[in-house]
C-alpha positions as CSV (number, residue, x, y, z in Angstrom):
1,M,-7.5,-0.5,18.9
2,S,-5.5,2.2,16.3
3,I,-6.3,0.9,12.1
4,K,-5.2,2.6,9.4
5,I,-5.9,2.2,5.8
6,Y,-4.1,3.6,2.4
7,H,-7.2,4.1,0.4
8,N,-7.7,4.6,-3.3
9,P,-11.1,5.4,-3.7
10,R,-11.3,4.4,-7.4
11,C,-10.0,1.4,-6.8
12,S,-12.2,-1.9,-6.3
13,K,-10.5,-4.1,-4.4
14,S,-9.3,-0.6,-1.9
15,R,-13.3,-0.1,-1.9
16,Q,-14.2,-3.8,-0.7
17,T,-11.8,-3.6,1.9
18,L,-12.9,-1.1,3.5
19,Q,-16.0,-1.2,3.9
20,L,-14.7,-5.5,4.7
21,L,-13.1,-3.4,7.3
22,R,-16.7,-1.2,8.3
23,D,-18.9,-4.8,8.4
24,Q,-16.5,-5.7,11.3
25,G,-17.2,-2.7,13.6
26,V,-13.9,-1.2,12.2
27,A,-13.7,3.1,11.9
28,P,-10.9,3.2,10.4
29,E,-8.3,5.9,9.6
30,I,-8.4,6.7,5.7
31,I,-5.3,7.6,3.9
32,E,-6.0,8.2,0.2
33,Y,-2.3,7.9,-0.5
34,L,-2.5,9.6,-3.8
35,K,-3.7,12.8,-2.4
36,T,-1.4,12.2,0.3
37,P,0.9,10.2,-0.2
38,P,3.5,8.4,2.7
39,S,7.1,9.4,3.8
40,R,10.1,8.0,3.1
41,E,9.5,6.7,6.9
42,E,6.4,5.7,6.3
43,L,6.9,3.6,3.8
44,E,9.8,1.8,5.0
45,Q,7.7,1.1,8.2
46,V,4.9,-0.4,5.8
47,L,7.4,-2.5,4.1
48,D,9.2,-3.9,7.1
49,M,5.5,-4.7,8.2
50,L,4.9,-6.8,5.3
51,G,8.3,-8.3,4.6
52,L,8.5,-7.2,1.2
53,E,11.1,-5.6,-0.7
54,P,10.1,-2.2,-2.2
55,R,9.4,-4.4,-5.7
56,Q,7.2,-6.6,-4.2
57,L,5.2,-3.3,-3.2
58,M,5.3,-1.7,-6.8
59,R,1.8,-2.0,-9.0
60,T,4.5,-3.5,-11.8
61,R,1.6,-2.8,-14.5
62,E,1.2,0.3,-14.1
63,K,2.4,2.7,-17.0
64,E,4.2,4.9,-14.8
65,Y,6.1,1.4,-14.1
66,K,7.3,0.9,-18.1
67,E,7.9,4.2,-18.7
68,Q,9.9,5.0,-15.7
69,G,12.2,1.5,-16.6
70,L,11.3,0.5,-13.5
71,D,11.5,-3.5,-14.7
72,N,15.7,-2.5,-14.5
73,P,16.5,-5.7,-11.5
74,S,19.9,-2.9,-11.2
75,L,17.5,-0.9,-9.6
76,S,18.5,0.4,-5.7
77,R,16.0,-0.1,-3.5
78,D,16.3,4.0,-2.3
79,Q,15.3,3.5,-6.0
80,L,12.7,2.0,-5.6
81,M,11.7,3.6,-2.9
82,D,11.8,7.0,-4.8
83,A,9.8,6.6,-7.9
84,M,7.3,5.5,-5.3
85,L,7.3,8.5,-3.1
86,A,7.1,10.3,-6.5
87,T,4.4,8.3,-8.0
88,P,2.2,6.8,-5.0
89,K,0.0,5.5,-7.9
90,L,3.6,2.7,-8.1
91,I,2.4,1.5,-4.1
92,E,0.3,-1.2,-4.5
93,R,-3.3,-1.0,-2.6
94,P,-5.4,-0.5,-0.2
95,I,-2.6,-1.5,3.4
96,V,-4.2,-1.9,6.1
97,I,-2.3,-1.1,9.1
98,R,-3.4,-2.3,12.7
99,D,-0.7,-2.2,16.2
100,G,2.4,-2.7,13.9
101,K,0.8,-5.0,11.1
102,A,0.1,-4.5,8.0
103,A,-1.5,-6.6,5.3
104,I,-2.5,-5.9,1.8
105,G,-6.1,-6.4,0.8
106,R,-5.7,-8.5,-2.9
107,P,-7.9,-10.4,-1.4
108,P,-9.9,-7.8,0.6
109,E,-10.4,-11.0,3.0
110,Q,-6.1,-10.9,3.9
111,V,-6.7,-8.1,6.5
112,L,-8.9,-10.4,8.4
113,E,-5.6,-12.2,9.4
114,I,-4.2,-8.4,11.6
115,L,-7.7,-8.0,12.9
């Protein structure tokens, strides 16, 4: 069983989700996505697993979201993907992946659905 968590150690929800996994006896591969951002292919796979469009995986309250004009509804999927890849802080966190399934740990207990 391979489990990954896209993690930001400065985020309380991310820390809580990681602890929840550990409490379940899971030792996930930890990917600090701000240091090691996903590739375009990995981000596409995550979106597919979650059944989301790029904007739905974006942290719309981050100042970078507004500064980059990402609230513009005419932006294409590729433009939104480019923004997330260039500014990984915009990607919602934490994301847990297991066997082709993904869940966002908001709330942390939501990841239990894929365990």
